[in-house]
Every structure is written in structure tokens, then in C-alpha cells.
VOZADO-651100 format. One record per residue (C-alpha): residue number from 1; residue in one letter; x, y, z. Coordinates in nm, 2 decimals, decimal comma. Layout:
! VOZADO-651100
+------+------+--------+--------+--------+
! resi ! resn !   east !  north !     up !
+------+------+--------+--------+--------+
!  NUM !    a !      X !      Y !      Z !
...
+------+------+--------+--------+--------+
END
This chain:
! VOZADO-651100
+------+------+--------+--------+--------+
! resi ! resn !   east !  north !     up !
+------+------+--------+--------+--------+
!    1 !    m !   8,57 !  12,38 ! -20,68 !
!    2 !    m !   8,32 !  12,53 ! -20,93 !
!    3 !    r !   8,04 !  12,46 ! -20,68 !
!    4 !    l !   8,23 !  12,65 ! -20,41 !
!    5 !    l !   8,27 !  12,95 ! -20,64 !
!    6 !    a !   7,91 !  12,94 ! -20,73 !
!    7 !    l !   7,80 !  12,94 ! -20,37 !
!    8 !    a !   8,03 !  13,22 ! -20,29 !
!    9 !    i !   7,90 !  13,43 ! -20,58 !
!   10 !    a !   7,55 !  13,36 ! -20,47 !
!   11 !    a !   7,63 !  13,47 ! -20,12 !
!   12 !    i !   7,75 !  13,81 ! -20,26 !
!   13 !    a !   7,45 !  13,86 ! -20,49 !
!   14 !    a !   7,17 !  13,75 ! -20,26 !
!   15 !    p !   7,10 !  14,00 ! -19,98 !
!   16 !    a !   7,08 !  13,85 ! -19,63 !
!   17 !    a !   6,76 !  13,87 ! -19,44 !
!   18 !    a !   6,77 !  14,20 ! -19,25 !
!   19 !    a !   6,75 !  14,16 ! -18,88 !
!   20 !    a !   6,58 !  14,42 ! -18,67 !
!   21 !    a !   6,81 !  14,67 ! -18,52 !
!   22 !    p !   6,81 !  14,65 ! -18,13 !
!   23 !    p !   6,70 !  14,98 ! -17,97 !
!   24 !    a !   6,96 !  15,21 ! -17,83 !
!   25 !    p !   7,04 !  15,16 ! -17,46 !
!   26 !    a !   6,84 !  15,39 ! -17,23 !
!   27 !    d !   7,17 !  15,54 ! -17,11 !
!   28 !    l !   7,41 !  15,59 ! -17,40 !
!   29 !    t !   7,70 !  15,65 ! -17,16 !
!   30 !    a !   7,68 !  15,33 ! -16,96 !
!   31 !    i !   7,89 !  15,02 ! -17,04 !
!   32 !    p !   7,74 !  14,71 ! -16,86 !
!   33 !    a !   7,96 !  14,48 ! -16,66 !
!   34 !    v !   8,08 !  14,17 ! -16,83 !
!   35 !    r !   7,84 !  13,88 ! -16,77 !
!   36 !    s !   7,98 !  13,58 ! -16,59 !
!   37 !    d !   7,68 !  13,35 ! -16,57 !
!   38 !    h !   7,76 !  13,14 ! -16,88 !
!   39 !    v !   7,90 !  12,80 ! -16,80 !
!   40 !    p !   8,15 !  12,72 ! -17,09 !
!   41 !    a !   8,25 !  12,38 ! -17,22 !
!   42 !    r !   8,55 !  12,23 ! -17,06 !
!   43 !    t !   8,88 !  12,10 ! -17,21 !
!   44 !    p !   8,96 !  11,73 ! -17,14 !
!   45 !    w !   9,18 !  11,85 ! -16,85 !
!   46 !    g !   8,90 !  12,07 ! -16,70 !
!   47 !    d !   8,98 !  12,43 ! -16,80 !
!   48 !    p !   8,72 !  12,65 ! -16,97 !
!   49 !    d !   8,74 !  12,59 ! -17,34 !
!   50 !    l !   8,84 !  12,90 ! -17,53 !
!   51 !    r !   8,98 !  12,72 ! -17,84 !
!   52 !    g !   8,88 !  12,84 ! -18,18 !
!   53 !    t !   8,92 !  13,12 ! -18,44 !
!   54 !    w !   8,80 !  13,46 ! -18,34 !
!   55 !    p !   8,81 !  13,71 ! -18,63 !
!   56 !    l !   8,81 !  14,09 ! -18,55 !
!   57 !    q !   8,78 !  14,24 ! -18,90 !
!   58 !    r !   8,41 !  14,35 ! -18,85 !
!   59 !    f !   8,52 !  14,62 ! -18,60 !
!   60 !    t !   8,75 !  14,77 ! -18,86 !
!   61 !    e !   8,50 !  14,73 ! -19,14 !
!   62 !    a !   8,22 !  14,89 ! -18,93 !
!   63 !    g !   8,44 !  15,19 ! -18,84 !
!   64 !    i !   8,46 !  15,13 ! -18,47 !
!   65 !    p !   8,78 !  15,32 ! -18,38 !
!   66 !    l !   9,01 !  15,26 ! -18,09 !
!   67 !    q !   8,94 !  15,61 ! -17,96 !
!   68 !    r !   8,60 !  15,77 ! -17,95 !
!   69 !    p !   8,54 !  16,08 ! -18,17 !
!   70 !    e !   8,55 !  16,38 ! -17,94 !
!   71 !    a !   8,21 !  16,50 ! -18,07 !
!   72 !    a !   8,05 !  16,19 ! -17,91 !
!   73 !    g !   8,16 !  16,30 ! -17,57 !
!   74 !    q !   8,09 !  16,03 ! -17,31 !
!   75 !    r !   7,84 !  15,84 ! -17,53 !
!   76 !    a !   7,96 !  15,48 ! -17,55 !
!   77 !    w !   7,68 !  15,39 ! -17,78 !
!   78 !    q !   7,54 !  15,55 ! -18,10 !
!   79 !    t !   7,21 !  15,72 ! -18,12 !
!   80 !    d !   6,95 !  15,57 ! -18,35 !
!   81 !    d !   7,03 !  15,82 ! -18,63 !
!   82 !    e !   7,40 !  15,75 ! -18,60 !
!   83 !    h !   7,34 !  15,37 ! -18,61 !
!   84 !    t !   7,12 !  15,41 ! -18,91 !
!   85 !    e !   7,41 !  15,58 ! -19,09 !
!   86 !    r !   7,65 !  15,30 ! -18,99 !
!   87 !    i !   7,41 !  15,04 ! -19,12 !
!   88 !    a !   7,38 !  15,23 ! -19,45 !
!   89 !    a !   7,76 !  15,25 ! -19,48 !
!   90 !    a !   7,78 !  14,87 ! -19,41 !
!   91 !    e !   7,53 !  14,80 ! -19,68 !
!   92 !    q !   7,74 !  14,99 ! -19,92 !
!   93 !    f !   8,04 !  14,79 ! -19,80 !
!   94 !    d !   7,85 !  14,46 ! -19,86 !
!   95 !    a !   7,75 !  14,57 ! -20,21 !
!   96 !    r !   8,11 !  14,61 ! -20,32 !
!   97 !    a !   8,24 !  14,31 ! -20,12 !
!   98 !    d !   8,46 !  14,09 ! -20,35 !
!   99 !    l !   8,48 !  13,72 ! -20,39 !
!  100 !    e !   8,80 !  13,69 ! -20,18 !
!  101 !    s !   8,66 !  13,86 ! -19,88 !
!  102 !    n !   8,35 !  13,63 ! -19,88 !
!  103 !    l !   8,56 !  13,32 ! -19,92 !
!  104 !    a !   8,78 !  13,44 ! -19,63 !
!  105 !    g !   8,48 !  13,43 ! -19,39 !
!  106 !    s !   8,31 !  13,77 ! -19,41 !
!  107 !    a !   7,96 !  13,63 ! -19,47 !
!  108 !    p !   7,68 !  13,68 ! -19,37 !
!  109 !    g !   7,76 !  14,05 ! -19,43 !
!  110 !    l !   7,87 !  14,35 ! -19,24 !
!  111 !    a !   7,53 !  14,52 ! -19,23 !
!  112 !    d !   7,38 !  14,22 ! -19,04 !
!  113 !    w !   7,67 !  14,23 ! -18,80 !
!  114 !    v !   7,62 !  14,60 ! -18,73 !
!  115 !    r !   7,24 !  14,54 ! -18,68 !
!  116 !    t !   7,27 !  14,25 ! -18,45 !
!  117 !    h !   7,61 !  14,24 ! -18,28 !
!  118 !    r !   7,62 !  14,35 ! -17,92 !
!  119 !    d !   7,90 !  14,60 ! -18,02 !
!  120 !    g !   7,74 !  14,72 ! -18,34 !
!  121 !    r !   7,64 !  15,05 ! -18,17 !
!  122 !    r !   7,97 !  15,11 ! -18,00 !
!  123 !    t !   8,15 !  15,45 ! -18,05 !
!  124 !    s !   8,49 !  15,32 ! -17,96 !
!  125 !    q !   8,69 !  15,02 ! -17,85 !
!  126 !    i !   8,81 !  15,21 ! -17,54 !
!  127 !    v !   8,56 !  15,20 ! -17,25 !
!  128 !    e !   8,77 !  15,36 ! -16,98 !
!  129 !    p !   8,83 !  15,66 ! -16,92 !
!  130 !    d !   8,47 !  15,76 ! -16,97 !
!  131 !    s !   8,58 !  15,98 ! -17,26 !
!  132 !    g !   8,65 !  15,66 ! -17,46 !
!  133 !    r !   8,99 !  15,81 ! -17,54 !
!  134 !    l !   9,35 !  15,75 ! -17,43 !
!  135 !    p !   9,43 !  15,94 ! -17,11 !
!  136 !    p !   9,68 !  16,23 ! -17,14 !
!  137 !    l !  10,05 !  16,15 ! -17,16 !
!  138 !    t !  10,30 !  16,26 ! -16,91 !
!  139 !    p !  10,51 !  16,56 ! -17,03 !
!  140 !    a !  10,82 !  16,34 ! -17,09 !
!  141 !    a !  10,62 !  16,08 ! -17,28 !
!  142 !    d !  10,44 !  16,35 ! -17,49 !
!  143 !    a !  10,78 !  16,49 ! -17,60 !
!  144 !    l !  10,89 !  16,14 ! -17,70 !
!  145 !    l !  10,57 !  16,09 ! -17,89 !
!  146 !    k !  10,61 !  16,41 ! -18,09 !
!  147 !    a !  10,97 !  16,32 ! -18,17 !
!  148 !    g !  10,88 !  15,96 ! -18,26 !
!  149 !    k !  10,91 !  15,82 ! -18,62 !
!  150 !    s !  10,63 !  15,62 ! -18,78 !
!  151 !    s !  10,49 !  15,60 ! -19,13 !
!  152 !    w !  10,15 !  15,52 ! -18,99 !
!  153 !    v !  10,07 !  15,87 ! -18,86 !
!  154 !    n !  10,28 !  16,12 ! -19,04 !
!  155 !    t !  10,47 !  16,19 ! -19,36 !
!  156 !    a !  10,81 !  16,25 ! -19,21 !
!  157 !    d !  11,11 !  16,19 ! -19,43 !
!  158 !    i !  11,23 !  15,83 ! -19,44 !
!  159 !    d !  11,60 !  15,79 ! -19,51 !
!  160 !    w !  11,70 !  15,49 ! -19,29 !
!  161 !    i !  11,55 !  15,23 ! -19,05 !
!  162 !    t !  11,58 !  15,48 ! -18,76 !
!  163 !    d !  11,30 !  15,68 ! -18,93 !
!  164 !    l !  11,05 !  15,39 ! -18,89 !
!  165 !    d !  10,88 !  15,23 ! -18,59 !
!  166 !    a !  10,87 !  14,87 ! -18,49 !
!  167 !    f !  10,55 !  14,80 ! -18,69 !
!  168 !    d !  10,69 !  14,97 ! -19,00 !
!  169 !    r !  10,98 !  14,73 ! -18,98 !
!  170 !    c !  10,76 !  14,42 ! -18,94 !
!  171 !    i !  10,91 !  14,35 ! -18,60 !
!  172 !    t !  10,60 !  14,37 ! -18,39 !
!  173 !    r !  10,27 !  14,56 ! -18,33 !
!  174 !    g !  10,34 !  14,57 ! -17,96 !
!  175 !    v !  10,10 !  14,51 ! -17,67 !
!  176 !    p !   9,81 !  14,57 ! -17,64 !
!  177 !    s !   9,82 !  14,70 ! -18,00 !
!  178 !    i !   9,84 !  14,34 ! -18,12 !
!  179 !    m !   9,50 !  14,27 ! -17,97 !
!  180 !    s !   9,33 !  14,57 ! -18,14 !
!  181 !    p !   9,16 !  14,52 ! -18,48 !
!  182 !    i !   9,37 !  14,63 ! -18,78 !
!  183 !    m !   9,29 !  14,69 ! -19,15 !
!  184 !    q !   9,36 !  14,33 ! -19,25 !
!  185 !    n !   9,48 !  13,98 ! -19,12 !
!  186 !    n !   9,25 !  14,03 ! -18,82 !
!  187 !    a !   9,20 !  13,69 ! -18,65 !
!  188 !    v !   9,31 !  13,54 ! -18,32 !
!  189 !    r !   9,33 !  13,17 ! -18,30 !
!  190 !    i !   9,34 !  13,02 ! -17,95 !
!  191 !    f !   9,51 !  12,68 ! -17,87 !
!  192 !    q !   9,51 !  12,53 ! -17,52 !
!  193 !    a !   9,71 !  12,26 ! -17,35 !
!  194 !    p !   9,75 !  12,18 ! -16,98 !
!  195 !    g !   9,92 !  12,48 ! -16,82 !
!  196 !    l !   9,94 !  12,68 ! -17,14 !
!  197 !    v !   9,72 !  12,90 ! -17,36 !
!  198 !    v !   9,85 !  13,01 ! -17,70 !
!  199 !    l !   9,71 !  13,32 ! -17,88 !
!  200 !    k !   9,81 !  13,29 ! -18,25 !
!  201 !    m !   9,77 !  13,63 ! -18,41 !
!  202 !    e !   9,71 !  13,65 ! -18,78 !
!  203 !    t !   9,94 !  13,96 ! -18,78 !
!  204 !    l !  10,30 !  13,88 ! -18,68 !
!  205 !    e !  10,28 !  13,74 ! -18,33 !
!  206 !    t !  10,22 !  13,43 ! -18,13 !
!  207 !    r !  10,17 !  13,48 ! -17,76 !
!  208 !    l !  10,24 !  13,20 ! -17,50 !
!  209 !    i !  10,04 !  13,23 ! -17,18 !
!  210 !    r !  10,18 !  13,02 ! -16,89 !
!  211 !    i !   9,90 !  12,92 ! -16,66 !
!  212 !    g !   9,98 !  12,92 ! -16,29 !
!  213 !    a !  10,35 !  13,03 ! -16,33 !
!  214 !    a !  10,53 !  13,15 ! -16,02 !
!  215 !    g !  10,64 !  13,51 ! -16,08 !
!  216 !    h !  10,77 !  13,71 ! -16,37 !
!  217 !    p !  11,14 !  13,70 ! -16,46 !
!  218 !    p !  11,38 !  13,97 ! -16,35 !
!  219 !    g !  11,32 !  14,32 ! -16,49 !
!  220 !    a !  11,62 !  14,30 ! -16,72 !
!  221 !    v !  11,47 !  14,01 ! -16,91 !
!  222 !    r !  11,23 !  14,17 ! -17,16 !
!  223 !    s !  11,06 !  14,09 ! -17,49 !
!  224 !    w !  10,84 !  14,26 ! -17,75 !
!  225 !    m !  10,53 !  14,07 ! -17,62 !
!  226 !    g !  10,65 !  14,08 ! -17,25 !
!  227 !    d !  10,61 !  13,80 ! -17,01 !
!  228 !    s !  10,25 !  13,68 ! -16,99 !
!  229 !    q !  10,12 !  13,47 ! -16,70 !
!  230 !    g !   9,76 !  13,35 ! -16,67 !
!  231 !    r !   9,53 !  13,23 ! -16,40 !
!  232 !    w !   9,16 !  13,13 ! -16,39 !
!  233 !    e !   8,92 !  13,33 ! -16,19 !
!  234 !    g !   8,61 !  13,12 ! -16,21 !
!  235 !    n !   8,55 !  13,08 ! -16,58 !
!  236 !    t !   8,75 !  13,40 ! -16,68 !
!  237 !    l !   9,11 !  13,37 ! -16,80 !
!  238 !    v !   9,31 !  13,66 ! -16,65 !
!  239 !    i !   9,64 !  13,73 ! -16,82 !
!  240 !    e !   9,90 !  13,96 ! -16,66 !
!  241 !    t !  10,18 !  14,08 ! -16,89 !
!  242 !    t !  10,50 !  14,27 ! -16,77 !
!  243 !    n !  10,86 !  14,28 ! -16,88 !
!  244 !    i !  10,77 !  14,46 ! -17,21 !
!  245 !    v !  11,05 !  14,61 ! -17,41 !
!  246 !    a !  11,08 !  14,97 ! -17,29 !
!  247 !    g !  11,19 !  15,26 ! -17,51 !
!  248 !    d !  11,06 !  15,49 ! -17,78 !
!  249 !    s !  11,06 !  15,54 ! -18,16 !
!  250 !    t !  11,27 !  15,86 ! -18,18 !
!  251 !    g !  11,55 !  15,68 ! -18,36 !
!  252 !    q !  11,81 !  15,85 ! -18,13 !
!  253 !    e !  11,89 !  15,52 ! -17,95 !
!  254 !    p !  11,81 !  15,23 ! -18,19 !
!  255 !    v !  11,88 !  14,98 ! -17,92 !
!  256 !    r !  11,59 !  15,13 ! -17,72 !
!  257 !    l !  11,33 !  15,09 ! -18,00 !
!  258 !    a !  10,99 !  15,01 ! -17,85 !
!  259 !    a !  10,65 !  14,93 ! -18,00 !
!  260 !    s !  10,36 !  15,17 ! -17,93 !
!  261 !    p !  10,09 !  15,03 ! -17,71 !
!  262 !    a !   9,83 !  15,21 ! -17,94 !
!  263 !    y !   9,99 !  15,24 ! -18,29 !
!  264 !    q !   9,67 !  15,42 ! -18,41 !
!  265 !    a !   9,77 !  15,71 ! -18,19 !
!  266 !    g !  10,13 !  15,73 ! -18,30 !
!  267 !    p !  10,46 !  15,61 ! -18,17 !
!  268 !    i !  10,38 !  15,63 ! -17,80 !
!  269 !    p !  10,68 !  15,52 ! -17,59 !
!  270 !    v !  10,68 !  15,24 ! -17,34 !
!  271 !    g !  10,80 !  15,27 ! -16,98 !
!  272 !    e !  10,98 !  15,03 ! -16,76 !
!  273 !    d !  10,67 !  14,95 ! -16,55 !
!  274 !    a !  10,42 !  14,90 ! -16,83 !
!  275 !    r !  10,16 !  14,64 ! -16,74 !
!  276 !    l !   9,88 !  14,48 ! -16,92 !
!  277 !    v !   9,59 !  14,28 ! -16,76 !
!  278 !    e !   9,35 !  14,10 ! -16,99 !
!  279 !    r !   9,03 !  13,92 ! -16,91 !
!  280 !    l !   8,87 !  13,66 ! -17,15 !
!  281 !    t !   8,52 !  13,55 ! -17,05 !
!  282 !    m !   8,29 !  13,33 ! -17,26 !
!  283 !    l !   7,95 !  13,49 ! -17,29 !
!  284 !    g !   7,79 !  13,20 ! -17,48 !
!  285 !    p !   7,89 !  12,91 ! -17,69 !
!  286 !    d !   8,04 !  13,13 ! -17,96 !
!  287 !    e !   8,09 !  13,47 ! -17,79 !
!  288 !    m !   8,37 !  13,59 ! -17,57 !
!  289 !    a !   8,43 !  13,92 ! -17,39 !
!  290 !    y !   8,78 !  14,05 ! -17,43 !
!  291 !    e !   8,89 !  14,32 ! -17,19 !
!  292 !    a !   9,24 !  14,47 ! -17,16 !
!  293 !    t !   9,36 !  14,73 ! -16,91 !
!  294 !    y !   9,70 !  14,89 ! -16,98 !
!  295 !    s !   9,89 !  15,10 ! -16,73 !
!  296 !    d !  10,23 !  15,27 ! -16,76 !
!  297 !    p !  10,29 !  15,54 ! -16,50 !
!  298 !    d !  10,59 !  15,68 ! -16,69 !
!  299 !    v !  10,38 !  15,74 ! -17,01 !
!  300 !    f !  10,01 !  15,77 ! -16,93 !
!  301 !    t !   9,86 !  15,97 ! -16,65 !
!  302 !    a !   9,60 !  15,70 ! -16,59 !
!  303 !    p !   9,53 !  15,34 ! -16,69 !
!  304 !    w !   9,30 !  15,28 ! -16,99 !
!  305 !    t !   9,08 !  14,99 ! -17,09 !
!  306 !    m !   8,94 !  14,86 ! -17,42 !
!  307 !    r !   8,67 !  14,59 ! -17,45 !
!  308 !    l !   8,55 !  14,39 ! -17,75 !
!  309 !    t !   8,31 !  14,11 ! -17,79 !
!  310 !    w !   8,47 !  13,84 ! -18,00 !
!  311 !    t !   8,26 !  13,60 ! -18,22 !
!  312 !    r !   8,39 !  13,25 ! -18,30 !
!  313 !    d !   8,42 !  13,16 ! -18,67 !
!  314 !    d !   8,61 !  12,84 ! -18,72 !
!  315 !    g !   8,55 !  12,87 ! -19,09 !
!  316 !    y !   8,76 !  13,18 ! -19,11 !
!  317 !    r !   9,09 !  13,11 ! -19,30 !
!  318 !    m !   9,40 !  13,27 ! -19,16 !
!  319 !    f !   9,65 !  13,39 ! -19,42 !
!  320 !    e !  10,03 !  13,44 ! -19,40 !
!  321 !    y !  10,11 !  13,80 ! -19,30 !
!  322 !    a !  10,40 !  13,84 ! -19,54 !
!  323 !    c !  10,49 !  14,17 ! -19,39 !
!  324 !    h !  10,83 !  14,23 ! -19,57 !
!  325 !    e !  10,74 !  14,05 ! -19,90 !
!  326 !    g !  11,09 !  13,94 ! -19,97 !
!  327 !    n !  11,25 !  14,18 ! -19,72 !
!  328 !    t !  11,22 !  14,47 ! -19,97 !
!  329 !    q !  10,96 !  14,69 ! -19,80 !
!  330 !    i !  11,20 !  14,91 ! -19,61 !
!  331 !    r !  11,40 !  14,99 ! -19,92 !
!  332 !    h !  11,08 !  15,07 ! -20,11 !
!  333 !    m !  10,97 !  15,31 ! -19,83 !
!  334 !    i !  11,30 !  15,49 ! -19,83 !
!  335 !    n !  11,30 !  15,52 ! -20,21 !
!  336 !    s !  10,94 !  15,63 ! -20,22 !
!  337 !    s !  11,01 !  15,90 ! -19,96 !
!  338 !    r !  11,31 !  16,03 ! -20,15 !
!  339 !    a !  11,12 !  16,03 ! -20,48 !
!  340 !    q !  10,83 !  16,22 ! -20,34 !
!  341 !    r !  11,06 !  16,48 ! -20,19 !
!  342 !    a !  11,23 !  16,52 ! -20,53 !
!  343 !    i !  10,89 !  16,56 ! -20,70 !
!  344 !    d !  10,78 !  16,82 ! -20,43 !
!  345 !    a !  11,11 !  17,01 ! -20,47 !
!  346 !    a !  11,07 !  17,02 ! -20,85 !
!  347 !    a !  10,71 !  17,14 ! -20,82 !
!  348 !    g !  10,82 !  17,41 ! -20,58 !
!  349 !    a !  11,10 !  17,53 ! -20,81 !
!  350 !    t !  10,86 !  17,54 ! -21,10 !
!  351 !    a !  10,61 !  17,74 ! -20,90 !
!  352 !    q !  10,87 !  17,99 ! -20,79 !
!  353 !    g !  10,98 !  18,04 ! -21,15 !
!  354 !    a !  10,63 !  18,09 ! -21,28 !
!  355 !    p !  10,54 !  18,45 ! -21,39 !
+------+------+--------+--------+--------+
END
């Protein structure tokens, strides 16, 4: 145990050898097609082998957002100057990295990841539309978004469970939100069996993908993660998900609570015809392209696609995502909101009474 601690401390103290930063692409607006020339290892029953642990925390730590900053326009990649700034921020992150994060699998360091990873220059996770941002909402969906309740994006009053979204309540992050990097508990662990692929998320969910299933269930049969069916197109696993719980987060009809497909953008509603198509393609022995296209004609005016390059790290340790911590979180959020309002009210009364 002491030897493990000593090695971990040494990993923090000793700077990793700096790898040369790859040059910026000639066209900063172009996203190349996913390569399909790698021949992956096979499972004992003959399917491409995707098994392993795929941490996503580097995307969060590097500051690669779901949506591209508007100032970047259609640039999918950073300029040299922007990338230099990202590397400098990553070096600062590494300097303050604590023992726990290194033991949890963050070595060899964020700065090296930013320098060498094929996504280290990316300006957003979204690659389509060309803006790198979510497409506009329909008028009806926009109204539901503005009326939605969520502690993640606003400071609205919280007095009951109807003032919180599905993620606040530790029910679900929704799809495809669940596949997007978050601030912690960021890994995906993949298991395979004949006719089945399992995506075990470190945050809340386990998704069961039936391979070669014949048709989705009737539209009235819905679940938070939807019904996911997979098929192999060459060496690419294609997953089609429908039957996602439809509704919103306005709190007006609690039985119609739905999980935002992009929680970072707020409590976006979910329509009856929401559909997710994912493509998982091995790029090398320990690299995988993950691509997800989400469409919902009742909510978005166009489909949108995000793409990430996953890196296998079977040494990464997944931790329990104890979201409620004794089922007290909701009460704490309500009490905290009420206490803050009381403080604000008292401050306002004092200010009004001041000479």
C-alpha cells in the first residue's frame, strides 16, 4: 500500500515528458469522416470486441463543451494560439491535481492528453450542424424550455420536487445526455455477450443493447433510456433508440416528467418521435469513435450530431454514483433555496431602511 502511495505521489510530482503538439488542420472547419480501416479483435463468438473501460473525464477537464462558443463560428478546431492557451490551462490543472484523481486513473496528465489526443484541439463535442451548436427549437419546445425547472441552469425557487428536473432528482440524465461527459463519474464500461451489448455508465444508468432484435415495442411502452436495438455494419456497432419517455420539466404535469437530451442547455423537452442513432467504431486497439445523432421533430428544427474519440483505460476505477446520499439531497435543495430567499429578503429590507 505504501509503495502504491509513493508511486502515485511521484506521478504527481514528476512532470511527464512533453509531446510535440500536432499542427492545426489546414481547414479548421472540416471534420474528417470516421475511419473504418482498422480490423478490431473479435469476441469468442465473432463480434468486434468493444469490451473495456472508456473514461471521458478528459473532455470535461480540457474544457471541450457540448456546444461551440459562438465566437468560434464554424471552426471545429482551435487555432495554434487557442490550443497553446488550452495546454497552459491543462498544465495548471495538472499542477494542482490531487492524489485521489491520479489514483482514479488521470495519469499521465491532462496537458499530455490535450497535446496528443486527436480531439485535443476540438472546439465542441457537437459536429453537426456546422455551427457546433444545438439547432433552434420549435416555438412550442422553446416555450417549454423557458418554463422548465432545473437547478443546473438557473436559480429558480425550489419548493417541491416539481421544481426540479429528472437529473436533479437522481432519476436519469436522459439520452443522449448520459453519453456526454459530465463533471465527475465519467466512465463507460462495455460488456458483451452473444446478442447483447451492455453500456454501464458510471453515472446512474446501465443500457442494454439487443443485437439483431426484431422491431421496437409499441409506442406506449417507454422508458427513460428508451428501447435500444443494435446491429453490426461491418465493424461498426449501430444502435437505434426510440420509445424514450416524452414530456417536459415544467412541473405542470408530474407524470409527464422527461429528461433533457442535452442537460447542459437546460430542461429541453422530449417529443413522442425522439430518436437516437449511435455508431461505435474501433479506430485502433485502444481508441474508439463514438458518434450520436439525435432527432426530435417536435422539439428541434433539425437533427444534431456529437462525436467523441474514446480512449480505453482498463486501469480506471469506477466509483459508486451515490446521487442522493441517503435520499436527503432533495430536502437539502429545498431548504437551501428557502434559506437563500430569506437571506436575500432580509438584505433587501436592510437596504431599503438604510439612510
